[in-house]
C-alpha positions in Angstrom: -17.8 -30.2 87.4 -19.8 -27.0 87.0 -17.6 -25.3 89.7 -14.5 -26.3 87.8 -15.8 -24.8 84.5 -17.0 -21.6 86.1 -13.7 -21.1 87.9 -11.7 -22.3 84.9 -9.5 -20.0 82.9 -10.8 -21.9 79.8 -14.2 -20.2 80.2 -12.6 -16.8 80.5 -10.4 -17.4 77.5 -13.4 -18.6 75.5 -15.4 -15.5 76.3 -12.5 -13.3 75.4 -12.1 -15.1 72.1 -15.8 -14.9 71.3 -15.9 -11.1 72.1 -12.7 -10.6 70.1 -14.2 -12.4 67.0 -17.4 -10.3 67.3 -15.4 -7.1 67.4 -13.2 -8.1 64.4 -16.4 -9.1 62.5 -18.1 -5.8 63.2 -15.0 -3.9 62.1 -14.6 -5.9 58.9 -18.3 -5.6 58.1 -18.2 -1.8 58.7 -15.3 -1.4 56.3 -17.0 -3.5 53.7 -20.2 -1.6 54.0 -18.5 1.7 53.7 -17.4 0.6 50.2 -20.8 -0.8 49.2 -23.3 1.6 50.7 -23.2 5.3 50.0 -25.1 8.1 48.3 -23.2 9.8 45.5 -23.5 10.9 41.9 -23.9 7.3 40.8 -27.0 6.7 43.0 -28.3 5.6 46.4 -27.0 2.4 47.8 -28.2 1.8 51.4 -27.9 -1.0 53.9 -31.3 -0.9 55.7 -32.1 -2.3 59.1 -35.1 -4.7 58.6 -37.6 -2.2 60.1 -36.5 0.4 57.5 -36.6 -2.2 54.8 -40.2 -3.0 55.8 -41.0 0.7 55.6 -39.3 1.1 52.2 -41.2 -2.0 50.9 -44.5 -0.4 51.8 -43.7 3.2 50.9 -41.2 3.5 48.1 -43.1 3.8 44.8 -42.4 0.9 42.4 -39.8 -0.8 44.6 -39.0 -4.3 43.3 -37.7 -6.9 45.8 -34.8 -8.9 44.2 -34.0 -12.3 45.8 -30.6 -13.6 45.0 -31.0 -17.0 46.7 -31.4 -20.3 44.9 -34.7 -21.1 43.1 -35.3 -23.8 45.8 -35.0 -21.3 48.6 -37.0 -18.8 46.7 -39.9 -21.3 46.2 -39.9 -22.1 49.9 -40.6 -18.5 50.8 -39.7 -15.0 49.5 -40.9 -11.4 49.8 -44.1 -10.9 47.8 -43.6 -9.4 44.3 -39.9 -10.5 44.4 -37.9 -11.4 41.4 -35.5 -14.3 41.7 -32.1 -13.5 40.2 -29.8 -16.3 41.5 -26.3 -15.2 42.7 -23.9 -18.2 42.7 -20.2 -18.5 42.3 -19.7 -14.7 41.7 -22.3 -14.8 38.9 -25.7 -13.1 38.9 -28.5 -14.5 36.7 -29.6 -11.3 35.1 -32.4 -12.6 32.8 -35.3 -11.5 35.0 -33.5 -8.2 35.8 -33.3 -7.1 32.2 -37.0 -6.4 32.2 -36.7 -4.0 35.1 -35.9 -0.3 34.2 -32.6 0.7 35.9 -34.4 3.7 37.4 -36.6 1.3 39.4 -35.6 1.1 43.1 -34.5 -2.4 44.2 -34.9 -4.1 47.6 -32.1 -6.6 47.5 -31.7 -9.6 49.8 -30.4 -13.1 50.3 -30.8 -15.5 53.2 -28.4 -13.7 55.6 -27.0 -10.7 53.8 -23.7 -12.0 52.5 -24.4 -13.0 48.9 -26.6 -10.0 48.3 -23.8 -7.7 49.4 -21.6 -9.4 46.8 -24.3 -9.0 44.1 -24.5 -5.2 44.6 -21.5 -4.5 42.4 -23.0 -6.6 39.6 -26.3 -4.6 39.8 -24.4 -1.3 39.8 -22.6 -2.5 36.6 -26.0 -3.2 35.1 -26.9 0.4 35.7 -29.2 0.2 38.7 -28.7 3.3 40.9 -31.2 2.9 43.7 -30.5 -0.3 45.7 -31.7 -0.8 49.2 -30.1 -3.8 50.8 -31.8 -5.7 53.7 -29.2 -6.0 56.5 -29.2 -9.6 57.6 -31.4 -10.7 54.8 -34.5 -12.8 54.6 -34.0 -14.4 58.0 -34.3 -10.9 59.5 -37.2 -10.0 57.3 -39.2 -13.0 58.7 -38.0 -12.4 62.2 -39.4 -8.8 62.1 -42.8 -10.0 60.7 -42.4 -9.2 57.0 -44.8 -10.8 54.6 -43.8 -14.1 53.0 -45.0 -15.6 49.7 -44.5 -19.1 48.6 -44.2 -20.6 45.1 -43.3 -18.7 42.0 -43.0 -15.0 41.9 -45.9 -12.7 40.8 -45.9 -10.7 37.6 -43.5 -7.8 37.6 -44.7 -4.4 38.7 
């Protein structure tokens, strides 16, 4: 049976399909990122590899992590000092964000990086002009050894 699968064209076609999907995804993500992430007269909007996000968390003065996952996910674990501003159905709960000065740098994330990318435009509309996004989100943060807090968020900085 194994010999049949190894010699089968089905395996070859499957590998080609997987590689093709990965290439298309990479291309689409790059195009999307080129619109979301830039440095211009409106501010700094960067998509950071997790190692750079860990560095920014430790070294950028006054940075506030903003978690756009659900409250349940937030309570299970989040970046210390994070503010929970739930993004759901193209809406961002801005109540907690209203207390943050728009000059404050934000470290934005969700579970895997998709919803937080969608939330960037809403944060820009609110006037935030320094947004650092964690590429691949909280999963990547934990994978690279970032600190994790549980329960409610701490008082704002």
